[in-house]
C-alpha distance (Angstrom), angle and dihedral (degrees) to the residues before:
residue distance angle dihedral
X1 . . .
X2 3.79 . .
X3 3.78 91.2 .
X4 3.81 91.6 53.2
X5 3.79 90.9 46.8
X6 3.85 90.8 52.0
X7 3.86 91.7 46.8
X8 3.79 90.0 51.2
X9 3.79 91.2 49.9
X10 3.80 94.2 48.6
X11 3.77 91.4 47.6
X12 3.86 92.2 51.0
X13 3.78 91.5 44.9
X14 3.79 93.2 49.9
X15 3.81 90.9 47.7
X16 3.75 91.7 52.4
X17 3.78 93.0 49.4
X18 3.83 93.4 40.8
X19 3.80 93.5 50.5
X20 3.77 96.7 43.4
X21 3.80 114.7 118.1
X22 3.81 113.6 -107.8
X23 3.74 135.4 -168.8
X24 3.82 126.2 -120.9
X25 3.83 90.5 -82.3
X26 3.83 93.7 52.6
X27 3.85 94.3 -104.8
X28 3.80 118.9 136.9
X29 3.80 114.4 -97.6
X30 3.75 96.3 -152.2
X31 3.78 107.9 29.8
X32 3.85 93.6 165.3
X33 3.82 91.4 54.3
X34 3.78 91.1 45.7
X35 3.81 91.1 49.5
X36 3.83 90.6 50.7
X37 3.81 92.4 50.8
X38 3.80 91.6 47.3
X39 3.86 92.1 46.5
X40 3.80 87.6 53.2
X41 3.81 96.4 49.7
X42 3.82 89.8 44.6
X43 3.78 91.8 51.8
X44 3.84 89.9 49.2
X45 3.79 90.1 49.7
X46 3.81 92.1 50.5
X47 3.78 91.2 50.5
X48 3.80 92.7 46.6
X49 3.82 96.2 46.2
X50 3.81 90.5 48.8
X51 3.74 89.8 51.3
X52 3.84 89.7 50.7
X53 3.81 91.2 50.9
X54 3.81 91.1 47.3
X55 3.81 89.5 54.8
X56 3.79 91.2 47.8
X57 3.82 92.5 49.2
X58 3.82 92.3 48.2
X59 3.74 92.1 51.0
X60 3.81 92.3 47.6
X61 3.83 90.7 48.3
X62 3.82 91.6 49.2
X63 3.78 89.9 49.4
X64 3.84 96.2 46.3
X65 3.81 92.5 47.1
X66 3.85 96.7 44.5
X67 3.76 118.2 116.2
X68 3.79 91.5 -119.2
X69 3.83 93.8 54.3
X70 3.72 93.5 44.9
X71 3.85 90.2 52.1
X72 3.84 90.6 47.5
X73 3.80 91.3 50.4
X74 3.78 92.2 50.3
X75 3.82 92.9 48.0
X76 3.89 93.9 43.3
X77 3.77 91.6 52.8
X78 3.93 94.6 41.9
X79 3.79 91.9 -125.6
X80 3.80 113.7 -177.1
X81 3.74 122.2 -157.9
X82 3.80 133.6 -157.7
X83 3.78 121.6 -127.0
X84 3.80 90.5 -95.2
X85 3.89 91.9 55.2
X86 3.82 100.1 -101.1
X87 3.79 121.6 135.8
X88 3.78 108.1 -102.1
């Protein structure tokens, strides 16, 4: 998901820059407007990429704290426990 989010951002950014009006020397005619549009798309990208990472972190947390994964970790590391539940 993060890769797709980054690709979308880069495409939008490139479109904004590529379609910006230029003077005869290739300079941007409305730099302030261009900056505003780029700031907006960059802010949207930041929000979207943070949301993607939050989803990934939640999924990883749920996996790592699942009963199945905890049991697999205990078995893979040959943990032994006393009767009162402490690691031996």
